[in-house]
N, C-alpha and C positions, 0 to 999 in steps of 0.2 A: 265148348263155353268157350267163347273169344275172351280174349283179354280186358274190352273193355266192359264184360260183363259185372264183375266183383266189383269193379269202379262204381259203377253205374247203382249197382245191388246196394254197396258199403252205401252210398249219396242217400238213396232213398233210407237207408234203416238210422242214420244222422238226423234226417231229417224229422224222424216218427217217434224217437229216443226220448222220451222225458226226464231221464236221469243226469244229472250233471255229469258225475264220473264216467258215466258209460260213453257219451258223450265226447268227451275228452280220448278217452281210448278210443274209440271208434275215428275221432280228427287223428288222432299219430298213425293209427292203421292205413288211414286215406294217404295221408301226407307219405308215409313210407312207400306206400303203391305208385304214389302221381314221382315221387323221387327216382323211385327204380324202372320209370318206363319214359324217359325222355323222350322226346319226339312222337310219343305215340298217344299223349293228351290232345284231345280236342279245345279250343277255344271254351268251347261250349261248358264243356266238366271242368275246365278251372274257373270260369265263371260261377256255377254253380257251387262247387266249393267253397268259393268265396262268400258265396252270399250265405249257404250254411255256418262257415266259420263264425261270418259277425254274429250271426244269430245265436250262437254257441256261446261267443266272449261275453254277449249281454248279462248272461244267467252263469256266470261262474265266478266264484271269489275271486281276490288279487293273486290269491299263491298259484291257482289252476291258470289264471291270465300270462302270469311270470312264466310257467311251463310250456306253455302253448307259444308264448311270443319266441322263447329258444328254439323251439321247435318249427317255426317257421321262417325265423330269420335266417336257420342256418340252411334250411330246404331252399332259399333262394326261389321258391314258387312265386309267380308273378298274380299275386291274389293281393292288390292296390288295399281295394276297402278292408280287407283283415286290416296290412299295415295300418294303413290310417288311424284304425280305432285303436288300436296298441300303440299308438304312437301319442294319438288324444289321451291316452288314460295316465296314469300317475307315474312319476318320474322311475321308480325300481323299473317299470314294465317297459315304459316307454325306451328308457334310454338303448338300448342293445339294438332293438327296433330302428330308434332315429340314426343312432351310428352307423349301422350296417347293413338293412335294408333296402336292395336299390328299388323294389317295388313304388316307394312311395313317390310319389310326381313333385315337380317343382313346385306345382301352386301347394300341393299337402304342406312342404316345409314351408312355404311362406305363409301358408296360414296356421303352424306350430310358430314361428318367428312371430307373429303379429298378435298370437293369442293364448300362449303358453308361459309357463314361470321362464328363471334365468338358467335354471338347469336343461330345462328342454332346449334352450337356446346352445345351451354352451355344449349339450351332445349335437345338435344339428354343424357345429362347427370342425368335430371329428370326421363329417362324412368325405368321402374319397371324392374328388371331382364335384366340387358345389360349384354351383353359378353363380355369373357376376352377380343378378336380381338376387339371388338370396344372399350373399357377401353385402351388396349394399343393405338388406332389412335387417341383416344383424347389427351390423354398426349402427344403424337409426334405432334399434331396439333392444340393444345389448347393451350390458353394463363394462365397463372398462376390462377385465377378465374376460368377459367373451370377449369381446374385440380383439385382448390379447390370443386368445387361443386362436380367432380364425387366422391372425396374422401370421402364428407359428406354423398354420396347415395348408405346407407349400405346394397341394394340389388345389387348395382353393382358387378359383377365379377372381381375381378383383381388378375392377376399371378405373380409370382415373377420376370420376367424380367420387366413386366411392375410397379411393386415398385422399381425395380432399378435402373430406368428412372426418378421416382419421387422422391428419396434419390438425385440423383446427380442435381436435380432443387430444392430440399428444400435446400440443405445448402446454397446456396446465395438466398432462397425467404423465407420471414417471412410469405407471404400470405399463405403459405401451409402447416407452423407449428401446428396451431389449428387443423387442419382438418387430417392431419397425426398423430397428438399423440390423438385421440381423436379416432379414426376408430379402430376398434377393431380387423381386421385382418389382422394388418401391421406385418409381418413378424418382430422377436424379431430382428433380425441382422440388418433390417432397423431403428427401433425406436431406438436399443443403438446406431446405429452410428451419428444420428441426436439429441440425447439428448443434449448435450452440447450446441446447436443450441437454442434449447428451450428457453422460459422467465424462472424464476424461476418457476411461479405457476405452469407451466407446466410441468416441471421438477418434481415437488410435486405427480401430478396425476399421471405421468407417474410411479413414483418410487411406488406409492400405487397398481397400477395396476399389477406391475412384482413385489411385494415384496414377492409373496412365491415360485420365480424361481430359481433353485437350480443352485449355481453357475459352473456347469458342463455346465449346456445349455444358460448359459451367456459367457462362454468360446467360446466353438461351435460359438456361433453366433457371437461374435467378430471377431473370425479368419475367418470366410466367408463375410462378409462385409466389412470389414476396407483393406483387398488388393486393390478393386478395389477404393475405396476413397482415397488411394496413390496414384495411376495413375494419379485421378484429380491434384492431388496438387503436381506434383513432378518436380518444379522448384525449383533449389537450387542456393544457391548464390555463388559467384567466388571463395570465399574461402573456400567452404565447406569441400574439401577433405584433405585443410592444417589443419583445425579447429578438422576433425577426427584424423588426425594423433596426432593432438596438444592433443586431448580426451585419447587418446590410452597409451600415455607417462604419463599423470597425474595419469591412472587408475593403470598402472604397478610404477608407486612410493607412490601410496597407497593415493596418493593424491584426488581422486577421493568423497570427503566428502561433507553433503548439505552445510558446512562451505564454500567449494568451490563458490557456487555460489554466497555468498555476495560478494566476493573478485571479480567475474566476472562481477557480476551488479555495482559494484564501477569502473569500467575501461571504462564504455560506449560502444559506438559503434563499437567502431574495436573489441569487445571482444564478442560480440552480437552473433553470429553465435555460436562459441563456447559455449557461457553461454545457448541459446536455445539445444545445443547438449547435452551438461552436465544437465541440465535440466531434459529433456526425458531420457535419462539414469540413471537417481536418482528416477524417479516416472513411471520408465518402459511405456513410453510412446515413440512414433515417434516422428523424428524430425518436420513434416510438423504440427500437431497439437498441439505440443507448438508456434509454428511460429505463427499459427493462432490465438490461444488465444489471446495468447500479442497482435498481430497485432488488434485485439478486442478488447482490454482492457477489456476483461472478466474478473474481480477481484474474483468474486464467483465461477467460474471455476476454476480460478489459486489455492482460498484457498482451495478448496475441494482437489485439488491433493498434496499439501502440507500438508494436515493433513491427508490424506490416507498415504500416504510416512511416516509420523510420524516425519514431521519437527515441530521445535522448535518454538513457538510464536515470540521469539527474530529473527528467521533467515525468518519465513513471513512477519515481518514489516517491515524488511531490506528489503525484493523485491519487496513490497506494490508500490515505488518508480518507479520500472520498467515495472512495469503493467500501472499504472493512468497514469504516463509521465506528467501531468500537473494539475495541481490544487491540487494537493496533501500537505497538510499541517500535521503538527505535531499532530492537534486535529483526522482529519481524521485516520490516521495511526492509531493513540490509541486504537479509536473507533474499527475498524477494528481487530486488534490484540486481543480485549477483544469478540469479537463476537467470532472470529477464535477459542481461547481457548474454547468457550462453546459448540463447535460442536464435537459431540462423533465420537473418529474414527474410530470406525466399521460401525458407519452410511454414514462416510464420503469415505469408503472404498468400499458399499454398489453402493453409488450413482454412485462412479468412474466408476466400471464395466461398466455401461450403453450406455460409449460415450470411452471407453477405447480403441484407434488406437495401432495396434501391426504391426511391419514391418515384414515380415515373411522372413526372409532371412536364 
């Protein structure tokens, strides 16, 4: 009897067997034979096993499906229809299949991402060598935890358009900050755009990684990324145009100097838009980034901006209440001023380059 005969005979037995338990046992036997005979199995035999396995799986309990899922997954047999059926079932059965079985095609994975639960999507993020279209679909359909898991998978291939989508989400989602900051292939344009959203510790990590980047490369990255970010934050206050005209008048009169900020800060809410515009002009930043930093009360980032622009310690201390707004006493102001003076201007300028927003007009 040839080696092919028992395989063919068992496949016929599997097709005829009405008992679910016996069909499961036959599947195990056949799988063992297929695994032990690499290079000796015809494509027709694989196709026959694939068809019969799909039929068996539709007629067994979840527990049996789980058992068979592990058997098939560990076998690495090219049974695409079987893999797809198992991947589309409940997550406890589907998870190991989605995470590990190479028989799933990219088309199968795209269907899973588009139609199944977030837990199924999470399983997809753990596969090896995820293709760019799948990464893009995961960002489009997945919640933040799914996207974070995708970013943490260093074998996942992610294209620039997908990174742009990650950027848009990460601007308001702290869950994504660590995986973005620590992923090695994140474009510099994305990293620089998100820099001022990161914690102090993450900022240090980013600066250390890019400390050898030439200033020219940073400038190119900044120009590329922040025209898109500006569009995300394009809502302007009602007095914006009037404030722009006033700023122009002050500039023509030679009054657009750092000391102007102290005066505008003292005028309160009525001069807020003009204050933000003047701050942006004096630090070479856009209205939107200054507005967001003030709204977030990000004193660290404001301090870096002021130090990079060469503002005096006295001026910075004057501006602190405008940033902190509440809970700011003399002791806090003095402490911030002391730390401010210790920051090396060149270091502050380099840090600012990572998140500088430029309006291209």
